[in-house]
N, C-alpha and C positions, 0 to 999 in steps of 0.2 A: 592573490587575495581577491575574493569576489567583490565586484563593484557594488553589488546590492547588499547593503547591511542587513536587510530583512530576509535574506536567504536563510534557510533553516537547516540545522544539523540534527542528526538522529543517532542515538546509541540504544541498543536493545539488549535484553537479558536472556533471550532464547526461550522464554516461557510466557511471553505476552506483555511483560513489563518493558518500560523504556524510559529514557530521558531525552528531552528535545528542547530546542530554543532557537534563537536567532543569532546571526553573526554579531549584531550590535549589542546583544545582551538583553535587549528590551523584549519581554515576553508579549507576544502579539496574539496568542491563542490561549483559551482556558485550558488547553491540553499541554501547554508548555510546562515542564517541571523537571526537577532533578531526580525525583523518585516517584515513578508511577508503577505501582506493583499490581500484578494479577493475583488476586486472592484465591481464585479457582482456575489456575492456568489452563488455557490462555484467557479466561473470562474473569469477571468480577474485578475490573481494574479500578483502583483507587489512586488519586493523586495525593501523595502524602507530604512531599516537600516541593513547594512550587518554585522556590528560588532562594537567593541570598542577597542581603545588602552587604557589599564589600567596600570598606573604607581604608585607604592607604594613609597612614600617619607618618609624616616626615617633615623635619625642620619646623615643627610647630603648626604645620598645615594638615588639613584633612581633605583628601582627594577621593571622590567617589569613583569606583571602578565598575559599578553595577547600575547602569541607568534603568529607570522604570518610567512607564507612562501612566500618569494619574489623570483622572477626570478633572477638568475638561481639556484634554490634549496638552498636559503639562509634562515635560520630560525632565526628570530630576534624579540624580545630578546630570549634567550635560554628558553626552557620549564622549568618552576620551578618544584621543587620536589612535586609530588602529594601525600600527606599523606593519603587522603581519597577521594573517589568519591561515590556518590549514585545517581541512576537514579530515585528513588522513595522516596516520592511521586512526586518529581520534581528534576531536576538536582541540585546537591550540590557538591561543591569542597572545600577541605581544602588544601591550598598550604603551604608547610613548607619552610620558607625562611631561617631559622636557628633553632638551638635547642631552642632558646628562642623567636622565632617570627613565628607565623602562622596566615594566613588570610583565612577566610571563605567567600565563594561566593555562591549564589543560585539565581535561576531565575524560573519563571513560567508565564504562560499565564492564566489570569482570564477569564473564559468563559463569565461571565456576561458583561465584558467591552471590550473584545478582545484586551486588553493591555498586554504588557510584563512588568513584575515587576522584578527588579534586586536589589540585596543588597550585600554589602561587610561589613565585620566587623573583628576586631581582635579576634582571638581565643586564642592567647597568645602573649604577647609582650607589648611594650611601648605604652602609650596612646597618645604620641606626633606625631604619624604617620598621614599622610594625603594621599589622593588619587588624582591623576590627570587623568581624563577620557575624551577621545576624541571620539565622535561618528563618524563612517564611513557611509556616506549617499550615496544612489544611486538614486532610483526612476525609476527603469527599469522593463521591463518584466522579470519574474523570470527565463525564459529559456535562456536569453541572458547574455551579459556581458556589463559592463559600462566602458567608457573611457573618459579621460580628454577632456573637450570641453569648449567653451566660453559661452555656453547657461546656464550652471548650475548657479543657484541663491544662492549665499552664504548668502544672507541677512536673518535676523531673526527678530522676534518680541517677546517681553517679557511681561508677565503679571503674577504678583505674583511669584510663583515658577515654572512657565511654560515658556519654550522657544519653539517657533514655527518656523519651516523652510518650505519654499515652493520651493522645488528644481527645478521644471519645471512646466510650464503651463500644465494643463490638467491632472495632477497626484495629488493624495491626499497630503495634508499638513502633516508634521511630527511634533509631539508634544513630548516634553520631560519635565516631571515634576520631580524635584529633590530637595533634601535638600542641594545641593551644590551651588557654585557661578560660574556663567557662564562668560566667557571672549571670545570675538570675536577674532579668529585667523585663517582665511581661508587658507587652504593649500590642495594640491592634494597629496595623497599617491598613488604611481604608482607601477604597475607590481606585484600585488598580484598573486600568482601562485596556481592554484587549481589542486592538483595532481590527483584527481579522474577524473576530466574532461580531463586532459592530457592523462591519461591512456585509456580513452574512445575515443580518437581521436577527441575531440571537443575543442572549444575555451576555453582556460584555463588561460588567463591573464586578469587582470582587474585593472582599476584605480578607486579609491573611493575618494569622497570629504569629507574633515573634516572642517566644518565651524568654529569650536572653541573648547574650552575645559571647563570642569567643575572641580572645586577644592572642595574636601570634607575633613573636619577634622574628624578623627576617635576618637577624644578625648571624645566626648559625646555620642558615640554609632555608629550605622550603617550608612553607606552611601547608599542612596536609589535613584533609578531612575525608572521612569514609562514611557515607550515608547509606542506610539500609532500613528496611521495614520488616519487623518480626524476624530478624536474623537469628538462627539457632545459636551461633557462637560469635562473639565479638572478635575482631581481628587482633586484639592485644595492642602492641606498639604501632601507632599509626604510621610513622615514617617507614618502619621495616615492612609493614603490610603493604604499603603503597609500592615500594620498590619491587617487592616480590610479585605483586599482582600485575604491575606494569610490565615486568619482564615476561611473565607467562602469557599475558594477553597479547603483547606485541608479537611473541613467537607464534601464537595461534593465528593471528591475523596475517602474518607473513606467509603462511602456508597457502593462502588463496592465490589463484593464478593472476588476478588483477583486481582493481577496485570494484568493477561491476560484479565479479564473483563474490567479493566480500560483502557488497551491498545485498546480494541475493540471500546471504546468510541471515539477514535481519528478519525475513518473512517466514523462515522455516522454524517452527517452534514445537516444543513438546509440552503436552498438558494432559489433563485427565482423559481426553479422547485419543491420546497417543500423539504421534507426529502429525502435524497439519501445517497449513499455510495461512497466515493472516493476510487478508485482502489489502490492507494498507495501514499506514500510520499517519496521524495519531488516532483515528476513530473507528476503523473497521475491525471486525472480527474475522473468524474463518467461515467463508461462504463457499458453498459447493461449486458454483459456476467459476468463481475466481480461482479456486484452488486447482481445478483440473486444467483450466486454461493456462494459468501461470506456471504450473508444475513442469510443463514441458521445457520451459526455458530455465527456471530457477533450479531444477533438479537434474533433468536429463542432459542439458547442455553444459552443466558444470560437473558432471560425473558423479552426482550424489544419488546413485542408484539405490542404495540402502534406504535413504530417506524417501525416495519415490515409492519403493515397495511398501514401506510402512504406511505412508499416506494412503495408497490405493487399497491396501488390505484393511486398514481401519475403516475407510469409507465403504468398502464392499459389504460390510455387515450392516449398513444403514439402509439398504434398499427396502422400500415399503410400497407395495402395489406398483412396482416398476419404477418408482421415483426415488431419487436421492434428495435429502434436505438441501435447500439452497442457503439456509441460514440457521445458525445456532444463536439465539438471542443472548446477549451479554448478561441478562438477569436470571439465566438459568431456566427459563420457560421452555416448553416443548419445542423441538425443531420445526421449522417452517417448510412445508412442501409447496412452494409457490413458483417453481421454475420448470419450464418445459425443456430447457437445454442443458441444465446441470448434469442430468443423467447421461445425455448424449456426449457431452464433453468428457465424462468419465470413460466412456467406451473409447474415445479417441486417445485419451491419455494412456489407457491400458495398452492400446496398440503401439503407441510410440515407446512406451516402457519396454514392451517385448522386443521392439526393434533395437533399442539401445542396449538391452541386456543379453544380446546374442552370445557374447563371450563372457558372460557373468553368471556366477552360480545362482540358479533360480530353481527352487524345488518344484516338483510336480504338484505338491499340495498347494503351493501359492498360485501356480498357473490355474489349477482347477478352481480355486476359490474365486479368482478374478473372472474366469469364464462363466462360472455359475451366476455371478452378479450380472454379467452382461446378458445372459440368457433371461434372467428375471426382468431386466429392464426392457428388453425387446419384446418379451412376451406381454408385459404389462402395457406397453405402448401399442402393440398390435391389437390386443383385445379391448383396450380401453382402461383408463385410470382416471384420476382426479381431474377436475377443471376442463372437461371436454377433450382431453388428450386421447387421440385414437387414430389408428391408421384408417384411411378412407379405402374401402374395398374396391372402389371404382378405379382409382388411379394409383393406389399404393402409397400415396403421399400422406404426410402426417398433419392432421388437423388439431387445433388446440385453441383454448380460450373460452371464456364466458364473461358476461358483463360484469364490470367492476373489478376485474383482475388484470394484472400485468405480468405475463409469464415469460416474456423474452428479456434479453439483457437491456432493452429499452424500456425500463420499468418505472419511470418517474410518474408521480401522481400529485395532484394538488387537491387536498381534501378528498372528496369522493370522485373527483374527475381524473381519470387515467389519461395522461397526455398522449401516449402512443399505445393504444390497446392492442393493435395488430392481431385481432381475433381472426382466425381462419387458418391459412397456410403460409406463414412467413418464410421468406426465401432462405435465410441462413438456417432455419430449423430443418428445411428439406435437405440442405447440403449436409448438415450433421446427421440427419436420419439416414440418408442414403449411404453416407460414409460408414455409419454404425452397422448397417446391414451388410455392406461390402466387407467390413472387418469380420463380422460374426459368421458369414457364410463359409469362411475357411475352416471354422471349427464345427459349425452346425450346418451341414449341407441342406437341411430343410428350409433354411432362410434364403437360399439362392433365388428361388422364384420371387420372393418378396423384393429382394434387391433389384432384380431385372425389371420387374414391373414399375417400381418407383423410379429407377434410373431412366427408363424409356419415357416416362411421363414428364420428367422435369423440364427439359428445354421447350417442348411444344406448349406446355402450360404456362411457363414463366417468361418466354421471350416477348418483349415489348418492341415491336418493329418501329413504332413511332419515336421511341427514344434511342433505340439502338442498344438497349440494355435489358435488364430484367425487372419485372414487377417486384415491388417490395413485399406485397401480400396478395395472394389470390384467394378466391372464394371468401371474400371479406365478410365477417360476421356470419360465416357458414352459409352464405348465399352463393351457389354455384355460378361462376362466370363473372362475379363482381370483383374487379381487381383494383389494386391500389398502385398507381404509377409513380408515387412519390420517389424522387431520386435520393436514395439513401445508400450508405456504404455496405449494408448487409449482403448485397449481391456479390461482393468481392469474394465471399467464402465459397462461392460456386467454382472458383478457379484457384484461390490461394488460401493458405491457412489450415487446410485439411489434407489428409493423405491422398485422396482421390479427387481430381478435378472432374467437374460435371459438364463442361462444355469446352469446345476448342474451335479452331479455324477462324472464320471471319467473325462469328458471333463473339468469340472470346476477345479478339482484338478490339472490336467495337465497344464491348462492355468496359474493358480496361481503359480505353481512350476516354470514354464518357466519365468514368470515375476520376481519372486523372485531371480532366479539364474542369470539372465542376466541384470536386470534393477534396482534392489533394491540397495540403498545406505543408509547411516544413516540419510540423510537429505531429502529423497524423492526418486522418480523414475527418472531414466534416460529417455530421450526422444528418444533414439535410442540405439540399442545393440552395445557394443564395437566391436563386430565381423563384423559389417557392414562397408563396405568401405567408407561410407560417414560420419562415426562417427568423431566428433570433441571433444577432451578430455577437452579443456579449453575454457571458455568464456572470451576472452580478445582480445585486439587490437582495431583498429578503428571501425567505424560504420559498414562497410561492413563485416569485419571479425566477429564481434560480432553477427550481424544479421544472418550470415551464420551458426553460432554455436547454435543459440537460441533454436532450436528444433532438433538438430542433435547430441544429447548426453547430453546436458545441463540438470542438475537435477532441478526438480520443487517440492518444499516441499508440495504444496497443494495436490499433487497426493497421498501422504502417507495415507490419510484418506480412500480413495476409496480402496487402496490396503489392508489396515488392515481389513476393513469390509469384503472384499473378502476372505482374509486369514482366518478370523474367521468362515466364512461360510463353508469353506472346512475342517477346523481343529476342528470344534465344538465350538460353542459360549457358554462358561461357565466361571465360576470364575477362573478356573485354566488357561485356554487358554488366557483369558483377562489379567491375571497377566503376562504371558509370553509376550504377545503383548505389554504390558505396558513398560517393561524394554528393550525389543528389538527395538521397533519402536517409542514409545512415548518419552521415557526419553532422547534420543539424540536430539529431537526437543526442549525439555525444556532447555537442556544445550546450544543449539544454540541461545537461547534468551538472553544469558548473554554477547554476543559480537555482532559486526557488527551493527545491529539496535537494541538497547537495549530495552528489554521487548517486542520485536516484532519478527517476522520471515521475513527473506529476500524473495525476489521474486524467486531467482534461486541460483544455486551453480555449481561449476565445476563438470564435469562428472567423472574425475579421482581424486584419493586421492591427497591432503587432503581435497577435496571437499570444496574449498574456496568459501565463500559466495560472490555472485555477484549481479549486477542489483540493483533494488529498495530495499533499506534497510528496508522499512516499507511497507509490502504488505498485502492488505486486505484479499484476498482469502487464503493466507498462514495462517494468524492468524485465519480467520474464520473456515477453515477446521481443524486447531489445536483444536479449541474449540469444534467443532463437534466430533472430535476424542475423546477428553477428556470426554465430557458429554454424547454424544449419543451412541458412539461405545463402549467405555470402561466403560461407566456408572458411571463416577465420579459425586458425587452430587454437586449441585450448592454451 
């Protein structure tokens, strides 16, 4: 059982919807809920059912099993004693009410139906107990909060074991099928307090509508609820549906090689753009950069080649002026072309896919489709495209950026101020560019000269003898010879994380030693050296404070894999060094999966000890690179 009762669990429906909460049961985020549905998969997510009030009635007493935090910091009812918690194969709780009374609770989402299944039963104690359960409904955008209003429709319709509510016009209906008895009792519950949102400087108070309550007798067995939004068909008998869904979902999950492979499944979703990858839960959508970077681990290292092919071919048709979108807004607006590296990561992902699919049936049509997309990308970048992205004819390197934009993965901004603009020639962009040229020259010989020129320019232009590493950006603001010596982790991609390393020998060892000494933590690499005056040790405070720290020291776990690959390249890649790398660099990540976002890896962590996990608790590229480290770098078998 996790010691941290605020650790979070996640269930997903494969189309962008999910359920999430904490081990304690106290909802600490506005995103926590039992039914969060994607109305235009994987976009248009609405939080329909936020949670439940669960009361155990026994021996004339009423005992709350669903603690809530209300303003100002009032927890009611008290958190019951947690005798046991398991996150696998789905969330399971055993609450100890007394020495002679225990209650079990579990929930899961069935992929086939996108419904949330919940059950409660006595593990120990009197059979005369009953439950009173009151659903908390919203019907709001999952980024927002809900407040008491006169428009909410408390009305319901009943059919057999199913009760249906339609809280607002224009949002899905909510269905609840149960083996309990429903009674209408409309009431508003006010001032739920979401501590994580409060800490992030965002709206943190919410009112939720409770239209009525269900009463369940535990005398004859389990209490069962099945929750869904706009389901086409109700499940009929609740208990029978629960047993059938639990059996099928358990069998599906048992097919995964291990927990990390099962966790990877959460990010691979199907929607109106085909198969894609969600960058993270609970608040990210499908982003280009994140998709191609994470895909190598989530799909290729888990043997999901069909998903990888679908993702790449779907995105291949999105090339515009040599660029791929970096983001599809959740509100359905036009895609955003604001990344210099998303397209280059696509080329790398295609290369790795071809490598993984050597013994897999891959049509000539698919190969040609992907190569054509690569040619369009490199042609656009060579001749020039949006935002000043263009190959420099002098040294063959890639220049990018214009005032007011953030094009690299270090893309935070506060108002109109870009925190790390990195205009010019950023080091990891050159590593990606040269790798893309190297990959493409095998299919398009005309590109060979471009590759050779850029590769020859890299080390002489980027080597910083004063630090023993690489400049972070050269030709800053497009001024030749003005270089940024900031010690950041981006240089590690010149030696790790990509198919072709760009330096070796003493320079490679010096650079890796520098990164290890200044930037390495147990959870990944810092984004800035602690000796830099702009270093921010902790990612906390309001939006402006957090965005200001995002890439100014904050640790990113996904960077660990590129570092370990570079570390092995300079220390010798053999069984002995891989064993050392395993306990030094990999094992702390495994430990980190037992808290914060359970069975997953977080987006970021504080730069100073104790390296508190922050940001998105379930991050695709963190887990993807974890899987790549495990299977591809350390060579652990599937």
